[in-house]
Rosetta silent file (secondary structure, phi, psi, omega in degrees, C-alpha in Angstrom):
SEQUENCE: MLIDFINNGLYDRFVMTSASGIRNLIFMTGWISSVIGLYKMHQQGITKGQKKIFIVQLVLLSLANIWNIAEIINPLSTSQIVFLLNFSWPLGGLFMIVTGIAVIKANKMKGWKKYAALLTGFWFPQTLVMAWFNLESLTAIMLSGVYAAISFGLLGFSLIASSEDGMARRVFA
SCORE:     score description
SCORE:     0.000 S_00000001
   1 L     0.000  -51.301 -178.817   41.869  124.202   26.962 S_00000001
   2 H   -48.778  -51.593 -178.230   40.235  125.632   29.980 S_00000001
   3 H   -61.249  -44.839  179.694   38.215  128.149   27.969 S_00000001
   4 H   -66.612  -31.038  179.985   37.142  125.338   25.632 S_00000001
   5 H   -72.995  -40.374  177.079   36.138  123.089   28.447 S_00000001
   6 H   -65.719  -39.176 -176.199   33.988  125.857   29.936 S_00000001
   7 H   -80.609  -40.373 -175.646   32.387  126.866   26.721 S_00000001
   8 H  -111.320    1.089  173.186   31.774  123.464   25.171 S_00000001
   9 L    90.375 -179.249  179.507   31.729  121.140   28.028 S_00000001
  10 L  -138.890  153.443  172.109   33.838  117.877   28.685 S_00000001
  11 H    68.109 -133.950 -178.970   33.212  114.189   28.218 S_00000001
  12 H   -66.203  -18.523  177.986   29.678  113.494   27.041 S_00000001
  13 H   -91.152    0.885 -177.241   28.587  117.142   27.187 S_00000001
  14 L   -70.531  137.196 -175.653   31.350  118.204   24.828 S_00000001
  15 L  -124.781  126.697  179.276   30.040  119.967   21.645 S_00000001
  16 L   -78.215  133.998  173.333   32.403  120.308   18.695 S_00000001
  17 L  -141.636  162.264  176.761   32.371  123.780   17.174 S_00000001
  18 H   -59.418  -34.740  176.528   34.627  125.677   14.811 S_00000001
  19 H   -67.309  -38.590  173.895   35.674  127.902   17.690 S_00000001
  20 H   -60.594  -42.326  174.910   36.652  124.890   19.683 S_00000001
  21 H   -55.528  -44.982  178.919   38.710  123.700   16.718 S_00000001
  22 H   -60.619  -44.772 -178.560   40.522  126.995   16.679 S_00000001
  23 H   -68.883  -33.914  177.580   41.314  126.862   20.379 S_00000001
  24 H   -69.000  -41.255  179.110   42.439  123.179   20.081 S_00000001
  25 H   -59.984  -44.834  177.993   44.622  124.117   17.058 S_00000001
  26 H   -64.999  -36.412 -177.261   46.341  126.878   19.144 S_00000001
  27 H   -69.111  -54.873 -178.545   46.762  124.534   22.148 S_00000001
  28 H   -66.850  -31.484  176.252   48.122  121.686   19.982 S_00000001
  29 H   -71.107  -37.362  176.691   50.559  123.910   18.005 S_00000001
  30 H   -66.820  -37.881 -179.941   52.058  125.095   21.305 S_00000001
  31 H   -64.545  -48.974  175.565   52.324  121.461   22.457 S_00000001
  32 H   -58.091  -41.506  179.061   53.976  120.509   19.181 S_00000001
  33 H   -63.880  -34.841  172.736   56.418  123.389   19.488 S_00000001
  34 H   -61.426  -48.841  177.237   57.353  122.256   22.948 S_00000001
  35 H   -59.853  -39.212  179.048   58.031  118.768   21.673 S_00000001
  36 H   -66.649  -38.487  176.968   60.142  120.107   18.867 S_00000001
  37 H   -69.157  -33.592  172.290   62.093  122.141   21.347 S_00000001
  38 H   -67.188  -37.655  179.617   62.596  119.149   23.576 S_00000001
  39 H   -69.128  -47.676  176.496   63.737  117.105   20.590 S_00000001
  40 H   -56.096  -36.051 -174.631   66.221  119.820   19.483 S_00000001
  41 H   -75.524  -23.556 -172.776   67.573  120.073   22.875 S_00000001
  42 H  -104.812  -10.409 -170.068   68.049  116.261   23.213 S_00000001
  43 L   -56.150  -30.278  179.876   69.007  115.344   19.640 S_00000001
  44 L   -90.487  121.929  173.650   72.750  115.168   20.212 S_00000001
  45 L    89.694   11.777  176.788   73.620  112.114   22.365 S_00000001
  46 L   -97.785  152.330  172.873   70.136  110.451   22.497 S_00000001
  47 L   -68.234  163.033  179.810   69.644  106.854   21.459 S_00000001
  48 H   -62.752  -39.664  177.128   67.796  105.831   18.338 S_00000001
  49 H   -52.250  -46.093  178.093   64.943  104.608   20.484 S_00000001
  50 H   -65.559  -31.332 -179.709   64.603  107.945   22.127 S_00000001
  51 H   -72.880  -34.840  174.077   64.698  109.759   18.783 S_00000001
  52 H   -69.149  -31.221  179.546   61.809  107.429   17.652 S_00000001
  53 H   -66.854  -42.686 -177.901   59.851  108.302   20.658 S_00000001
  54 H   -64.245  -38.104 -176.479   60.123  112.000   19.847 S_00000001
  55 H   -68.879  -44.798  175.428   59.202  111.238   16.224 S_00000001
  56 H   -62.352  -43.243  175.786   56.123  109.193   17.274 S_00000001
  57 H   -60.264  -43.441  178.234   54.976  111.958   19.588 S_00000001
  58 H   -64.709  -38.855  179.969   55.295  114.551   16.888 S_00000001
  59 H   -66.619  -43.349  178.002   53.363  112.379   14.435 S_00000001
  60 H   -59.097  -44.696 -177.278   50.504  111.797   16.914 S_00000001
  61 H   -73.360  -29.531  176.190   50.241  115.447   17.856 S_00000001
  62 H   -67.097  -43.507  172.653   50.360  116.378   14.143 S_00000001
  63 H   -53.951  -44.035  179.166   47.462  113.952   13.421 S_00000001
  64 H   -62.685  -39.337 -179.267   45.541  115.571   16.317 S_00000001
  65 H   -70.860  -23.453  169.175   46.133  118.994   14.686 S_00000001
  66 H   -62.397  -41.996  177.994   44.737  117.636   11.465 S_00000001
  67 H   -66.724  -37.864  178.453   41.664  116.719   13.295 S_00000001
  68 H   -53.657  -46.543 -177.879   41.635  120.239   14.823 S_00000001
  69 H   -69.913  -37.724 -179.947   41.591  121.685   11.322 S_00000001
  70 H   -68.385  -31.130  176.706   38.837  119.324   10.326 S_00000001
  71 H   -64.382  -45.013  178.965   36.781  120.453   13.415 S_00000001
  72 H   -59.242  -38.887 -177.552   37.219  124.050   12.272 S_00000001
  73 H   -76.634  -47.581 -179.276   36.010  123.279    8.715 S_00000001
  74 L  -143.361   86.087 -168.375   33.193  120.936    9.663 S_00000001
  75 L   -59.984  -27.096 -174.470   32.695  120.498   13.366 S_00000001
  76 L  -103.493   26.174 -172.906   29.834  117.943   12.962 S_00000001
  77 L   -62.125  136.445  174.903   31.699  115.797   10.310 S_00000001
  78 L  -107.805   11.175  177.534   30.688  112.043   10.393 S_00000001
  79 L   -59.905  142.319  176.692   33.654  111.011    8.120 S_00000001
  80 H   -64.604  -32.975  179.253   35.494  107.903    9.173 S_00000001
  81 H   -64.058  -49.480  177.070   38.751  109.632    8.546 S_00000001
  82 H   -59.697  -44.817 -175.817   37.817  112.407   11.025 S_00000001
  83 H   -62.708  -39.357  177.747   36.581  109.794   13.535 S_00000001
  84 H   -72.934  -35.143  179.212   39.973  107.939   13.381 S_00000001
  85 H   -66.154  -22.095 -175.927   41.995  111.163   13.554 S_00000001
  86 L   -68.846  -22.729 -179.362   40.039  112.065   16.758 S_00000001
  87 L   -67.539  -29.428 -173.821   41.984  109.030   18.431 S_00000001
  88 H   -61.902  -30.260  178.083   45.345  110.936   17.953 S_00000001
  89 H   -60.497  -55.998 -177.967   44.345  113.275   20.742 S_00000001
  90 H   -67.329  -39.002 -178.575   44.135  110.724   23.457 S_00000001
  91 H   -67.923  -38.076  172.234   47.027  108.681   22.079 S_00000001
  92 H   -59.642  -41.966  173.545   49.219  111.786   21.916 S_00000001
  93 H   -58.629  -46.943 -176.284   48.164  112.628   25.476 S_00000001
  94 H   -73.566  -41.079 -179.716   49.063  109.213   26.750 S_00000001
  95 H   -63.604  -20.206  179.826   52.167  108.888   24.741 S_00000001
  96 H   -66.522  -10.743  173.642   53.543  112.074   26.338 S_00000001
  97 H   -72.720  -45.220 -173.841   54.226  109.797   29.413 S_00000001
  98 H   -69.403  -43.141  178.206   56.623  107.811   27.313 S_00000001
  99 H   -58.898  -39.800  171.451   58.214  111.060   25.921 S_00000001
 100 H   -51.971  -51.443  177.818   58.460  112.359   29.530 S_00000001
 101 H   -64.953  -32.413  176.061   60.398  109.288   30.540 S_00000001
 102 H   -66.153  -39.788 -176.804   62.659  109.526   27.501 S_00000001
 103 H   -57.927  -56.014 -179.039   63.339  113.276   28.514 S_00000001
 104 H   -51.290  -59.100 -173.635   64.270  112.005   32.097 S_00000001
 105 H   -62.697  -31.275 -179.371   66.441  109.107   30.948 S_00000001
 106 H   -69.274  -23.191  174.117   68.364  111.369   28.410 S_00000001
 107 L    56.035   34.982 -177.501   69.441  113.397   31.410 S_00000001
 108 L   -93.730  -27.366 -179.973   70.071  116.581   29.374 S_00000001
 109 L   -95.415  148.680 -177.046   67.862  118.888   31.457 S_00000001
 110 L  -107.798  158.187  174.708   68.701  119.616   35.121 S_00000001
 111 H    56.227 -133.261 -175.361   66.550  119.780   38.202 S_00000001
 112 H   -70.569  -25.253 -172.408   62.720  120.153   37.983 S_00000001
 113 H   -61.485  -26.080  175.291   62.994  120.936   34.279 S_00000001
 114 H   -72.369  -16.639 -168.432   63.504  117.305   33.331 S_00000001
 115 L  -101.732  -11.556 -175.061   60.292  116.232   34.925 S_00000001
 116 H   -50.756  -42.781  178.847   58.088  118.966   33.214 S_00000001
 117 H   -66.212  -35.090  178.900   57.424  116.699   30.175 S_00000001
 118 H   -66.473  -51.030 -177.103   56.385  113.772   32.412 S_00000001
 119 H   -56.883  -34.204 -174.145   54.009  116.020   34.440 S_00000001
 120 H   -76.541  -35.305  179.686   52.439  117.172   31.096 S_00000001
 121 H   -65.424  -20.114 -179.828   51.951  113.543   30.135 S_00000001
 122 L   -89.196   -0.340  178.925   49.785  112.957   33.103 S_00000001
 123 H   -60.612  -50.919 -171.469   47.214  115.639   32.041 S_00000001
 124 H   -75.820  -34.935  171.158   45.237  113.422   29.858 S_00000001
 125 H   -64.343  -32.432  179.295   45.145  110.442   32.151 S_00000001
 126 H   -68.865  -36.644  175.270   44.105  112.729   35.017 S_00000001
 127 H   -64.238  -48.224  179.854   41.194  113.871   32.810 S_00000001
 128 H   -59.152  -44.164  178.204   40.238  110.193   32.039 S_00000001
 129 H   -52.421  -48.669 -174.379   40.150  109.347   35.830 S_00000001
 130 H   -66.325  -37.806  176.853   37.657  112.044   36.456 S_00000001
 131 H   -54.503  -47.171  179.620   35.610  110.644   33.538 S_00000001
 132 H   -64.477  -27.811  177.894   35.640  107.214   34.957 S_00000001
 133 L   -90.461   11.424 -175.710   34.499  108.482   38.296 S_00000001
 134 L    52.320   36.036  174.446   31.701  110.587   36.613 S_00000001
 135 L   -91.695   80.757 -178.163   33.232  113.703   37.864 S_00000001
 136 L  -108.520   24.228  177.041   31.773  115.902   35.154 S_00000001
 137 L   -76.012  167.068  174.676   31.037  118.929   37.268 S_00000001
 138 H   -57.689  -36.530  174.528   32.322  122.388   36.632 S_00000001
 139 H   -57.896  -47.194 -178.425   34.999  121.579   39.369 S_00000001
 140 H   -67.366  -43.808  174.005   36.304  118.674   37.386 S_00000001
 141 H   -51.841  -47.929  179.029   36.318  120.653   34.228 S_00000001
 142 H   -63.254  -42.174 -176.252   38.258  123.511   36.055 S_00000001
 143 H   -64.194  -47.495  173.847   40.699  121.031   37.595 S_00000001
 144 H   -54.440  -53.307  178.859   41.422  119.533   34.170 S_00000001
 145 H   -55.694  -45.410 -176.297   41.745  122.924   32.559 S_00000001
 146 H   -74.661  -33.894  177.282   43.982  124.331   35.356 S_00000001
 147 H   -62.071  -42.919  178.076   46.217  121.177   35.362 S_00000001
 148 H   -63.528  -43.099  178.678   46.697  121.599   31.621 S_00000001
 149 H   -59.376  -50.440 -178.947   47.575  125.333   31.982 S_00000001
 150 H   -61.384  -58.001 -176.256   50.023  124.620   34.765 S_00000001
 151 H   -60.629  -44.124 -173.634   51.623  121.592   33.344 S_00000001
 152 H   -76.558  -39.089  176.732   51.961  122.819   29.625 S_00000001
 153 H   -58.615  -37.458  179.797   53.030  126.306   30.993 S_00000001
 154 H   -75.736  -27.401  176.184   55.815  124.597   33.042 S_00000001
 155 H   -65.979  -46.823  174.638   56.809  122.499   30.058 S_00000001
 156 H   -62.374  -44.749 -179.972   57.276  125.733   27.946 S_00000001
 157 H   -65.920  -27.769  177.112   58.997  127.516   30.805 S_00000001
 158 H   -67.835  -34.091 -179.325   61.434  124.506   31.272 S_00000001
 159 H   -71.369  -42.142 -178.815   62.619  124.950   27.683 S_00000001
 160 H   -69.682  -42.838  178.627   63.156  128.763   28.295 S_00000001
 161 H   -67.988  -23.938  173.383   64.830  128.174   31.607 S_00000001
 162 H   -71.063  -24.995  176.327   67.061  125.568   30.087 S_00000001
 163 H   -64.982  -26.323  170.954   68.427  128.084   27.764 S_00000001
 164 L   -66.109  -28.423  174.741   69.931  129.736   30.835 S_00000001
 165 L   -74.970   -7.566 -178.230   71.745  126.437   31.326 S_00000001
 166 L    85.358    7.033 -174.602   73.233  126.889   27.858 S_00000001
 167 L   -86.858  -40.837 -169.314   71.358  123.918   26.464 S_00000001
 168 H   -91.294    6.957  176.325   68.578  125.555   24.528 S_00000001
 169 H   -54.306  -38.012  178.188   70.677  128.146   22.663 S_00000001
 170 H   -78.823  -17.839 -179.028   70.590  125.895   19.556 S_00000001
 171 L   -70.971  -42.072 -174.695   66.903  125.307   19.936 S_00000001
 172 L   -98.207    5.377  176.822   66.053  128.991   19.380 S_00000001
 173 L   -77.395    0.000    0.000   69.043  129.692   16.917 S_00000001
């Protein structure tokens, strides 16, 4: 995301390109993989409501990835479907807060690891706050990209570190 922000801008300066779509596809695929890992780690012993939260999160992220594919194929598309699919990015980002809360409430991960998903959920709102305050400078772009890199890196690392707790063995089996 950081590379995409620097190359293509952010907010009103953002320019959709096929290269941007490829970077977004890679980013979103990693995000989906992390949510699948969280789901598999938590699937035993979670409530039906928590299970639905994971499913909604995966649907939103999958729709966003379809938008990424559309961006790769035709970055300047004016299709209504592509326009509507674009909303799945912010919705998936915001819904990650709900997913993060579900992970904390499930209490399957220990220590800092159970908060990584919630930290990730605040990436998109943090980016929105900068937009509302017209912080569209290179510094703001860098902050958003660095926040994404750190929070999503910690999310992935929390899954790997949880395998040492004996919880993620079934995730990677």
